N, C-alpha and C positions, 0 to 999 in steps of 0.2 A: 550856640546853635552850629556854627561854623566848626566847631570842634567835634561835635556828633557826626557831622557828614563827614569830616575828614576820618573819623574813627571807623565809620562803616566802609567808606572807599579804601582803607588801609587794611580791612580783612580779606581773607583769601578764600571764597568759596570754592575753589576748584579742588583743593584736597579733600575737603568734606564730602563733596560729590563723588570723587573716585573712590572714597572709602565706602560710601554708602553703594555704588555700584559693584565694588569688588566683593562687599558682602552678600548682596542679592544673586551675584553670578556664582559665587561660592555654594551658597542655598541651592540654586538650580544644579550645579555640579553634583552635591550630595546626594539630592532627591533622584536624580538619574542614575547615579551609581547603585543605591538603593534598589531602583526599580530592576535595572539590569542583573543584579545580584538575586533577586527574587525570582526573575524570569528564568533564570540560568537553573536555579535549585527547585524549580515547581515540578513537583512530580504529574502534573497534567500534562505537561508539555511532553515529558518521555513517553506517558501513556499514549499519548496522541501519535507521537512518532512511532511507537511498535505498532499501533492501529494502521497506520498508513503502510507500513512495511508490510505487516501481515495481509492487508488488502492487495497491495501490488502483487506478492508474491502469489496470493492464492489465485487472482485472476490470470497471471502469466502461466501457472502451473496448470489451471482448468484448460486453458486455451491450449498447452502444449498437449495434453492428454485427449484432444479432441481434433488433432492436427497431426495427419501420416500419409505420406507420398509412398505409394508402392514401388517407384523408382528407387527411392534411397531410405527403404524402411529400417535398415538398422541404425541411420543417424536419428531417426526419429524415435526409435525404441529408447536409443541411449539418452535421448532429451527426456522421455518419459521417465526413465529411471532415475535421470539426475532431478527430477523435480519431485520425487517421492521419497517416503521413509515408511518404516514399521510393515504392518501387514500388507499395505497396498503395495509397497515395493517387492515385497516377497513374492506376492501373485503375479507381479508384473515380469519378474525375471524367471519363475518356474515356468511360466506357459510362454514365454519369448518366442521359441523356436515353433511352436506349431501356430502361434498367432502370425509371427512373420510369413509363414507359408501360406497362410488363408489369405493375408493381405495381397501377398504377391498374385496368388491365383486369381483373386476378384480384380485386380488391377485398377484400383480406385485411388484417388487424390482427396482425402478430406480435408479440409481448412476450417478452422475457427475463428471467429471475430467477437471479442467481449463487447458486449452492448451496455452493461452495466455490471456493478458489483458492491456488494456491502459486507462489513464484517458484522455478523450477528451476535458473535460471543467473542471475549478476549480476556485471557487469563494469563497476564504477562509473566506472574511469577511462576506460574507452572510450565510456561511455554507452549499454551494451547489456544487456537483460535478457530472459529467456525466462520465461513465466508458463504455469501448465497451470490451465485454468478450467473447472468444472463447472458448467453451468448447465440449467435446465429452460424450453425454449421454447415458448409457447403459441401456436398458429394459429388466430385465428377467421376463417372465412369469412363471406361476406355473408349467408348464409341462417342464420348463428348457430351452425352447427356447429365444434365446437372439438376441438382435439388437441393433446396435450402429447408433448414428446419430450425425454428428457434427453440431453444430449451433453457431450462433453469437448472442449474446443477448447486447441489450442497456439497461444501468440502470441508474437511477437517485438516486443520495444520498443525504441526508439531515445529517448534524451533530446535533444530538440530545444529550443532556448531555454529550456533549465530545466525542461520539462515532459517526461513520457515519453509518447511515442504508439506506438501499434501500427504496426508495420512491415511484418509478415507474420502471417498468421493461417490457421489450418488445422484439420481435425478430427484429435484424437487417435485413435491405433489402440485399438480397444476388444478386450479377451479376450487371451488368450493362445494360444500355439501348443502342441500336443501332439505327441508322438512317437508315439502309440498306433497 
Protein backbone atom coordinates (compact mmCIF):
# COMPACT_ATOMS: atom_id res chain seq x y z
CA UNK A 1 0.00 0.00 0.00
CA UNK A 2 2.79 2.42 0.79
CA UNK A 3 4.26 1.62 -2.58
CA UNK A 4 1.04 2.64 -4.34
CA UNK A 5 0.95 5.92 -2.42
CA UNK A 6 4.54 6.63 -3.34
CA UNK A 7 3.87 5.75 -6.98
CA UNK A 8 0.96 8.20 -7.11
CA UNK A 9 2.92 10.87 -5.32
CA UNK A 10 5.76 10.39 -7.78
CA UNK A 11 3.66 11.08 -10.91
CA UNK A 12 3.71 14.57 -12.26
CA UNK A 13 0.24 15.88 -13.19
CA UNK A 14 1.53 19.32 -14.26
CA UNK A 15 2.85 18.33 -17.72
CA UNK A 16 -0.40 16.51 -18.52
CA UNK A 17 -2.44 19.52 -17.46
CA UNK A 18 -0.19 21.86 -19.46
CA UNK A 19 -0.60 19.67 -22.54
CA UNK A 20 -4.38 19.61 -22.15
CA UNK A 21 -4.55 23.40 -21.75
CA UNK A 22 -2.27 23.87 -24.78
CA UNK A 23 -4.55 21.68 -26.90
CA UNK A 24 -7.68 23.56 -25.79
CA UNK A 25 -6.04 26.95 -26.46
CA UNK A 26 -4.88 25.74 -29.86
CA UNK A 27 -8.42 24.63 -30.70
CA UNK A 28 -9.77 28.07 -29.77
CA UNK A 29 -7.07 29.77 -31.87
CA UNK A 30 -7.89 27.63 -34.90
CA UNK A 31 -11.62 28.37 -34.52
CA UNK A 32 -10.99 32.12 -34.12
CA UNK A 33 -8.75 32.12 -37.18
CA UNK A 34 -11.38 30.31 -39.21
CA UNK A 35 -14.08 32.79 -38.11
CA UNK A 36 -11.83 35.72 -39.01
CA UNK A 37 -11.12 34.24 -42.46
CA UNK A 38 -14.81 33.58 -43.09
CA UNK A 39 -15.74 37.14 -42.10
CA UNK A 40 -12.99 38.65 -44.24
CA UNK A 41 -14.19 36.71 -47.29
CA UNK A 42 -17.93 37.11 -46.72
CA UNK A 43 -19.71 38.72 -49.68
CA UNK A 44 -22.43 40.01 -47.38
CA UNK A 45 -19.95 42.22 -45.54
CA UNK A 46 -18.69 43.70 -48.81
CA UNK A 47 -22.28 44.25 -50.00
CA UNK A 48 -23.17 45.97 -46.72
CA UNK A 49 -20.12 48.19 -47.11
CA UNK A 50 -21.20 49.24 -50.61
CA UNK A 51 -24.75 49.86 -49.37
CA UNK A 52 -23.45 52.11 -46.59
CA UNK A 53 -21.14 53.95 -49.00
CA UNK A 54 -23.99 54.47 -51.48
CA UNK A 55 -26.30 55.77 -48.75
CA UNK A 56 -23.71 58.20 -47.37
CA UNK A 57 -22.87 59.51 -50.84
CA UNK A 58 -26.54 59.73 -51.81
CA UNK A 59 -27.51 61.66 -48.70
CA UNK A 60 -24.60 64.06 -49.13
CA UNK A 61 -25.27 64.62 -52.82
CA UNK A 62 -29.00 65.28 -52.25
CA UNK A 63 -28.09 67.73 -49.50
CA UNK A 64 -25.54 69.39 -51.80
CA UNK A 65 -28.08 69.82 -54.58
CA UNK A 66 -30.53 71.48 -52.20
CA UNK A 67 -28.02 73.95 -50.73
CA UNK A 68 -27.00 77.15 -52.50
CA UNK A 69 -25.93 80.63 -51.36
CA UNK A 70 -26.35 83.56 -53.75
CA UNK A 71 -23.24 85.21 -52.23
CA UNK A 72 -21.01 82.33 -53.39
CA UNK A 73 -23.08 80.70 -56.10
CA UNK A 74 -20.12 79.43 -58.12
CA UNK A 75 -18.76 77.44 -55.18
CA UNK A 76 -22.20 75.89 -54.66
CA UNK A 77 -22.61 75.03 -58.32
CA UNK A 78 -19.11 73.51 -58.38
CA UNK A 79 -20.23 71.28 -55.51
CA UNK A 80 -23.36 70.35 -57.46
CA UNK A 81 -21.27 69.35 -60.44
CA UNK A 82 -18.81 67.31 -58.37
CA UNK A 83 -21.74 65.42 -56.81
CA UNK A 84 -23.30 64.36 -60.11
CA UNK A 85 -22.64 62.32 -63.21
CA UNK A 86 -24.34 61.40 -66.46
CA UNK A 87 -27.36 63.24 -67.79
CA UNK A 88 -27.98 65.11 -64.52
CA UNK A 89 -24.42 66.42 -64.61
CA UNK A 90 -24.86 67.54 -68.22
CA UNK A 91 -28.11 69.37 -67.38
CA UNK A 92 -26.43 71.22 -64.53
CA UNK A 93 -23.41 72.29 -66.56
CA UNK A 94 -25.48 73.31 -69.58
CA UNK A 95 -27.80 75.60 -67.61
CA UNK A 96 -25.23 76.80 -65.09
CA UNK A 97 -24.83 80.43 -66.25
CA UNK A 98 -28.57 81.17 -66.48
CA UNK A 99 -29.27 79.48 -63.17
CA UNK A 100 -26.46 81.38 -61.41
CA UNK A 101 -27.93 84.67 -62.65
CA UNK A 102 -31.40 83.71 -61.37
CA UNK A 103 -30.06 82.80 -57.91
CA UNK A 104 -28.04 86.03 -57.68
CA UNK A 105 -31.09 88.07 -58.68
CA UNK A 106 -33.32 86.28 -56.14
CA UNK A 107 -30.70 86.78 -53.39
CA UNK A 108 -31.65 83.61 -51.55
CA UNK A 109 -29.70 81.27 -49.32
CA UNK A 110 -30.97 77.71 -49.39
CA UNK A 111 -29.71 75.13 -46.92
CA UNK A 112 -30.71 71.50 -46.60
CA UNK A 113 -30.43 69.07 -43.72
CA UNK A 114 -30.91 65.34 -44.17
CA UNK A 115 -33.53 63.93 -41.81
CA UNK A 116 -33.23 60.29 -42.90
CA UNK A 117 -32.27 58.16 -45.84
CA UNK A 118 -32.42 54.61 -47.15
CA UNK A 119 -31.05 52.60 -50.03
CA UNK A 120 -34.05 51.21 -51.91
CA UNK A 121 -32.05 49.30 -54.55
CA UNK A 122 -28.43 48.32 -54.95
CA UNK A 123 -26.77 46.56 -57.86
CA UNK A 124 -23.19 46.49 -56.70
CA UNK A 125 -21.92 44.70 -59.79
CA UNK A 126 -23.49 47.17 -62.21
CA UNK A 127 -22.56 50.13 -59.98
CA UNK A 128 -26.12 51.43 -59.65
CA UNK A 129 -28.18 52.32 -56.59
CA UNK A 130 -31.34 54.17 -55.65
CA UNK A 131 -31.87 56.15 -52.48
CA UNK A 132 -34.80 57.79 -50.76
CA UNK A 133 -33.78 60.85 -48.74
CA UNK A 134 -35.98 62.93 -46.46
CA UNK A 135 -34.71 66.43 -45.87
CA UNK A 136 -35.64 69.83 -44.51
CA UNK A 137 -34.86 72.70 -46.87
CA UNK A 138 -34.67 76.20 -45.43
CA UNK A 139 -34.88 79.15 -47.81
CA UNK A 140 -33.80 82.50 -46.44
CA UNK A 141 -34.68 85.58 -48.49
CA UNK A 142 -32.56 88.74 -48.59
CA UNK A 143 -35.06 90.50 -46.30
CA UNK A 144 -34.48 87.84 -43.61
CA UNK A 145 -37.73 85.92 -44.13
CA UNK A 146 -37.26 82.17 -43.71
CA UNK A 147 -39.36 79.23 -44.83
CA UNK A 148 -38.83 75.56 -44.10
CA UNK A 149 -40.06 72.78 -46.31
CA UNK A 150 -39.76 69.07 -45.68
CA UNK A 151 -39.45 66.93 -48.78
CA UNK A 152 -38.57 63.45 -49.90
CA UNK A 153 -36.24 62.97 -52.83
CA UNK A 154 -35.56 59.90 -54.94
CA UNK A 155 -32.03 59.71 -56.25
CA UNK A 156 -30.31 57.36 -58.63
CA UNK A 157 -26.61 56.82 -58.09
CA UNK A 158 -23.93 55.58 -60.43
CA UNK A 159 -20.51 54.45 -59.27
CA UNK A 160 -17.92 56.43 -61.23
CA UNK A 161 -14.19 56.04 -60.65
CA UNK A 162 -14.92 54.21 -57.39
CA UNK A 163 -17.26 56.96 -56.07
CA UNK A 164 -21.04 57.04 -55.93
CA UNK A 165 -22.54 60.09 -57.66
CA UNK A 166 -26.09 61.22 -58.38
CA UNK A 167 -27.17 60.47 -61.93
CA UNK A 168 -30.86 61.41 -61.46
CA UNK A 169 -32.87 63.24 -58.82
CA UNK A 170 -36.57 63.83 -58.42
CA UNK A 171 -39.30 64.48 -55.88
CA UNK A 172 -40.76 61.37 -54.25
CA UNK A 173 -44.51 61.05 -54.32
CA UNK A 174 -46.09 62.02 -51.00
CA UNK A 175 -49.21 60.46 -49.53
CA UNK A 176 -51.30 57.64 -50.81
CA UNK A 177 -54.32 57.19 -52.98
CA UNK A 178 -57.75 56.36 -51.69
CA UNK A 179 -60.59 54.73 -53.51
CA UNK A 180 -63.13 56.44 -51.23
